[in-house]
N, C-alpha and C positions, 0 to 999 in steps of 0.2 A: 275870444272864441267862446260860443255858448256851450251849454252842457251837452247838447246832442253831438256837435261836431268834435268836441274835445274827446268824447267817448269813442266816436268813430276813429279818430286818430290813434288812440291807445289800442283799440281793438285790431286795426289793420296793421299798424306798424310795430306793435310790441306783443300783444297777447297771442295772435294767431301764428306769426312766424317764429317768435322767440320762446314763448312759453309752451305752446302746443306743438311747435316745430312742424307746422304744415308746409307743404310744398308751395312754390310760387303760383302754380296754376290753381291750387285750392284757394289760396288767399285772393287771387284774382276773381274767382267765382263769388266769394263773399263781397268783394268790392263792387262787382257788377250789380248784385242785388241791392246794395245800399245806394248806388247811383240811380238805379231804377226807382227806388222808393223816393229819393229826393226829387227826381223828375216828376213823379206822380204828384207829390205835394205841391210842386210849382205849377204844373200844367192843369191839374184837375181841382185843386183846393186853394189855389192862389196864395200859397204859403211860400214865400221866397226863402232862400237859404239863410238870410240874416234873421228871419223870423221863426225859423224852424227850431223848436225846442221840444223836449219830451212832453211838456204840458199840452202840446198840439196833437199828440198821438194817443189814440185809445183803440178799443176793439173794433169799433165801426170804421176807423181809418184803415186799420190793417185789412179788414174784410173788403173795403173799397179798393185797396191796392191790389189784392188778389183777383178781384173781379176785373179790374182794369187790365191786368196782365192777360187774362183770358179773352177779353172782348176787344180792347184796343190794340194789343200786341199779338193777338192770336196765339198765345202760348198754350201748350198742351197741359193736361192735368198733371202729368209727371213734372213738368217744368214749374208749374204753379206750386206743387208740393215742395220742390227743391228750394224755391225762393222763400217759402214759409219756414222751412227748417233753418235756412240761413238767418232769417229775421229773428227767429226764436233764439238762436245762439247769440246773436248780437244783444238782444234784450236781456238774456240771462247774464251776460257779461256786465251790462249796464246795471243790473240789480246787484251784482257783486261789488261794483264800484260805489253805488248809492242805493241803500236798502229801500228808499222811497220809490224806486223804479221796479221793485220786485213784483208789485201788483200788475204792472203792465206786462211783464214776462209771463205771469200766470194766466193772464187773460189771453195772451197769444197761444199758450199751451192748450187752452180750451177750444181753439179753432181746429176743427178736424181736417185731416187730409182728405182730398178727393180720391175716389176710386179711379185708378188709372187702368184703362183698357189695354190689353196686350197689343203691342205695336207689331206691325208686319215687318219682318226682316227683308230688306231689299238686297238681292245679290244677283250676280251675273251668271248666266249659264256658260258652259265651256265655249260654245260658238261666239257668244257675246264678248267674253273675255279675250278670245283670240282676235276678234275684230277690233277691239279697243287697242290692244297692244300693237297692232299693225299700222296704226295711224301715224305715230311719230316717224320722222325721217332721220335715222341715226347718222346720216352724213352731215346734218346740221347740229352744231354744238348744243343749242338749247333743247332741241328735240331728243338728242342723246341723253342729256341730263334728265329730262322728263320721263323718258322711257325707262331708264335705270331706276328712277324713283318709283315708278309704278310696279316694275318687276320686283323690286326689293320689298315694297309694301305688300304685294301679294304673297311672296314667298315667306315673309316673316309674320304676316297678319298683324302688322304694327298699326298703332294709331298714328294719325297724321302728325300729332305733336311729338310722338316718340321718334319718328323718322327725322323730323326737322331738328330735333335735339341731338341727333347722332353726330359724333365727331369721327374723323378719319381713324383714330385709334380704337373706335368701337367695332371695326371690322378686323377679323382674323382670317384672312383669305389664304395664307400659306400654311396654316395648321393642317395636321393630318385630317382632321374633320373640321372644315371651315365653319365659323360661327359669327354671329353678330350679337352685340350687347345692346339691349333696349332699356332705356331708363323710363319706367312706367309711372303710373299713379302712385302717390305716397312714397316717392323716392325708391320704389322697388326696382331692382335690376334683374332682368331675366335673360337667359342665354338661349338663342334660337339657332338651330342648324341651318345651313345654307345649301341649296341644291347646286350641282356642278355648273349648270348653265347660268345660274344667278352669279356664281363666283366669276365666271368669264365676263359677264356684263359689267360687274363691279370693277374688275381689273382694267377693262377698257375705259371705264369712266374715270378711274383714278389716274390712269396714264394721260388722259386728256385734260382733266380739271385740277389734278393735284400732282403734276409731274415731278416737283422737287420735294414733296412732303414725304416723310418717313412714316412707318406704321404707328409711331408714337405721337403723331401730330394731334394737337388739340383743336385744329381748324375745323369749322363746320363742314360736314360731309357734303351737304347740298347748300349752295349759296347763290346769291345774285350780286351783280356788281353795280353799285350806285355811285356815280361821280368818282369812278376809279377806285372805290373801296369795296372790298368783299364784305357782304353782310349775310347773315343766316337767312335762308329763304323763308318767306312769310306764308301763312296759311292761305291768304288771298291769292297768291301766285299759284299755289297748288290747286285750289278750287277752280281757278280760271283755266288752267290747261286740262284739267279733268273734264270740264264742261265743253271745251273746244274739241277734244278728241272724242268725247261721247257723242257730240253732234255729228262729227264726221263718220263715226262708226255706225250710227243709226242709218245712214244713207246706204250702207252696204250690208247691214244685218238687221232685219226687222225686230229681232229678239232683244236688241239693246234697249234698255229703259229710256224713257223720255228725258229724264234728268239724272245725270250721274254725278255723284259726289265722292270725295276721297274715302270716307269711311265705308263706302260700299265695297271697296277692295278688301277690307278686313273681314266684312261679312261673307264675301265670296270665298275667301280662303277657308274660313271656318266651316262654311257649308260643304265645300268640296272635301275637306278632311273628314267631316262627320259622315258624308255619304260614302267615303272610302273605307269607313269602318273604324276610325279612331275612337277609342272609348271616351265617354263624356268627361271622366275625371282627368284624363291626359289632355283633352282638348281645352279644358278649363285652365290647366297649368300653362299650356302653350299660349293661350290668349292673355294670361296674366290676371285672370279672374280670381278673386279671393273666395267667392261663393259659387258653388256649382249651379245654384238656381239661376244665376245670370246667364250661364252657358246654355241652359235648357231652352232658350228661345230658338235655338237652331233645330232642336228636336221637334218643337211645335211647328216650325216653319216648313219643314221638309215634306211637302205634300206628295212628292214622288215616292219617297220611302213608305209613306202611309198607303198610297195606292198599291204599291207592290205587295205590301203585307196583307192588304185586304184581298187582292187577287190570289195570293198564295193560299190564304185561309179558305177562300171560296173554292179553289181548285181541290183542296183536300176534302172539303165538305161534299163536293160532287162525286168523289170517288168512293164514298162510304154509303152503304145502303141505309135507307130510312129504317130506324129501329121499329120493331113491332110494339104496339101499344098493349102491353100485358094487362093493363087495367081495364081494357075495353070490356064492357058487359059484365064487369065484376064489381057489383055495388059495394061489397064489404071492403075491397081494397081501395076503392075510391074514397070511402068514408075514412079509412085509416090514413091514406095519403094526405087528405085535407085536414087531418087533425081532429076529426069528430069521433074517433074511436080510440 
């Protein structure tokens, strides 16, 4: 094994999970970056895996990789910046293993991040949400599963990965105040309250799909059956039924966006809570954001609240008389107000 792939192995299998104790999903993100870099070297620079060593990499190669991400793969500036940060972390580790690679790490540090323009938050209006949730047929087992998944995702504002990682024991439906435990980024666990109707849907789902499981079961809450074996439901399955129901809902409600994806449900819940008056700090905690700046995207996106505030201010302005210009025809006062006296 050459120096590059030996360092990759140590970085992914030892340094990230065992020394930095990063989550599986975070390690996977680093792995995806390095896989993309290897693909770039093979496809664009004709450097096969057997020939790829650190001597083949320099600042120009890294810049070419970042350009390739934006042009060939149509990545956004924020994704490009994320890949650059991951590559820097890897090269820093390489420099720690072999000081001769430190120059390569420093050259990567001198590559600036691109300014990322604020993204538009896509969310569903209340009529759109209602139309979407009316599409599954609860009399069909798979549709019942998908419906409960969407309802639980909206009620908890969970990420898709958080809901897929839920186990039966993560639901506390018979408690005085029913809750769900979500395992979020960085192994953080947050407790989310459940609405009464959501509890009813979850109980119906458990009765159908987990009839013999107790509340301490470690079985995946949402699963698919492949060759007679239960397996945790995949993100592709979730994306597929969201697209299916979104297309159906579009036919009955024009407000439904053209393309619906699972994360839109989290955005929708966050926007509805913000519009209902939930303080930004509490909303950040509810969503599992470590920095409130991340949550501020919902304040920027809510054009309806901006419009209402403008109309309210305009109404107040119209009720007040226009003040008299006491400086009119008073040359001395005009000179004082302008700072000339």
